[in-house]
C-alpha positions in Angstrom: 16.6 -12.6 9.6 18.2 -15.3 7.5 20.0 -14.6 4.2 17.1 -16.2 2.3 14.5 -14.0 4.1 16.7 -11.0 3.3 16.8 -12.0 -0.4 13.0 -12.3 -0.5 12.4 -9.0 1.3 14.8 -7.2 -1.0 12.8 -8.7 -4.0 9.6 -7.2 -2.5 11.3 -3.8 -2.2 12.5 -4.2 -5.9 8.9 -4.9 -6.9 7.9 -1.6 -5.1 10.6 0.3 -7.0 9.4 -1.2 -10.3 5.8 -0.2 -9.5 7.0 3.4 -8.8 9.0 3.5 -12.1 5.8 2.4 -13.9 3.8 5.2 -12.4 2.1 3.2 -9.6 2.3 3.6 -5.9 5.5 2.1 -4.6 4.5 -1.2 -3.0 5.4 -4.7 -3.8 4.9 -8.2 -2.3 5.5 -11.8 -2.9 4.6 -15.2 -1.5 7.3 -17.8 -0.8 7.1 -21.3 0.5 9.1 -22.6 3.5 12.0 -23.4 1.1 12.2 -19.8 -0.2 10.7 -20.6 -3.5 8.6 -17.7 -4.9 5.1 -18.8 -5.6 3.6 -15.4 -6.8 4.6 -11.7 -7.0 2.5 -8.5 -7.3 2.9 -4.8 -7.1 0.4 -2.0 -6.5 -1.9 -1.3 -9.5 -4.3 1.1 -7.8 -3.8 3.8 -10.4 -3.7 1.7 -13.6 -6.7 -0.4 -12.5 -8.6 2.5 -11.1 -9.3 0.3 -8.1 -8.5 1.4 -4.6 -8.2 -2.2 -3.5 -5.5 -3.2 -6.0 -2.8 -3.5 -3.3 -0.2 -6.3 -3.8 -1.0 -7.8 -0.5 -4.7 -8.1 -1.1 -4.1 -9.5 -4.6 -1.7 -12.1 -3.2 -4.1 -13.1 -0.4 -6.8 -13.6 -3.0 -4.4 -15.7 -5.1 -3.5 -17.8 -2.1 -7.1 -18.4 -1.2 -7.9 -19.6 -4.7 -4.8 -21.6 -5.4 -3.4 -23.0 -2.1 -4.9 -25.7 0.1 -5.2 -24.5 3.7 -2.4 -26.7 4.9 0.0 -25.3 2.2 -1.1 -21.7 2.8 -0.2 -22.0 6.5 3.4 -22.7 5.6 3.6 -19.7 3.1 5.2 -16.3 4.1 4.3 -13.0 2.5 7.2 -10.7 2.0 6.2 -7.1 1.5 7.8 -3.7 1.1 5.5 -2.1 3.6 3.3 -3.3 6.6 -0.1 -4.3 5.2 -2.9 -1.9 5.8 -6.1 -2.9 7.7 -7.9 -4.0 4.5 -5.0 -6.2 3.4 -4.4 -7.5 6.9 -8.0 -8.8 7.0 -7.6 -10.5 3.6 -4.3 -12.1 4.7 -5.9 -13.5 7.9 -8.8 -14.9 5.9 -6.5 -16.5 3.3 -4.8 -18.6 5.9 -1.2 -17.4 5.1 1.2 -18.4 7.9 3.3 -15.3 8.2 4.1 -11.8 7.0 7.5 -10.1 6.9 7.6 -6.4 6.0 10.3 -3.8 5.4 8.7 -0.5 6.2 6.2 -0.1 9.1 2.9 1.7 8.7 4.1 4.3 11.1 7.3 4.8 9.1 5.3 5.1 5.9 3.0 7.7 7.5 6.1 9.8 8.4 7.0 9.8 4.7 3.6 11.1 3.6 2.7 14.8 3.7 0.2 15.2 6.4 0.9 11.7 7.8 -1.5 9.7 5.7 -5.3 9.1 5.7 -7.8 10.6 8.1 -9.7 8.0 10.0 -13.4 7.7 9.2 -15.6 7.9 12.3 -17.4 4.7 13.1 -20.4 4.1 15.4 -21.7 0.9 16.8 -22.6 -1.7 17.7 -26.2 -0.9 17.1 -29.3 -3.1 16.6 -27.6 -6.1 18.1 -30.5 -8.4 18.2 -31.5 -7.8 14.6 -27.9 -8.0 13.3 -27.3 -11.2 15.4 -30.3 -12.9 13.8 -28.8 -12.7 10.4 -25.5 -14.3 11.6 -26.5 -16.6 14.4 -25.7 -20.2 13.5 -23.8 -19.4 10.3 -20.4 -20.4 11.8 -21.5 -23.5 13.6 
């Protein structure tokens, strides 16, 4: 890790601490270009927004998708206080961001939570393949 990357990751942790001080869940993230310039910052607002999807990583992925051309987004790094959850990871992938650097892993976070975190929801499938395929077939070509 370079000194600049360390500075940016520390800023993400500072955003997480600020979120906690404001009564929110303690998560913070930022986007930086290849030169280390911060493009956008966010912290968790799940509680104040009453929105379970108001994670900083998801908000920044949306911001990037709206404001950055694909070639620019590919050179942008997200620095985040904690490893993105599955929801945020999907959004980051779709936004075209080039890289994610995180401080605390999902496993480390789970160890800090009483009971270890969320209980997985059972999923079943794939089912009705032919019918489901018909709705999608040809869309991506």
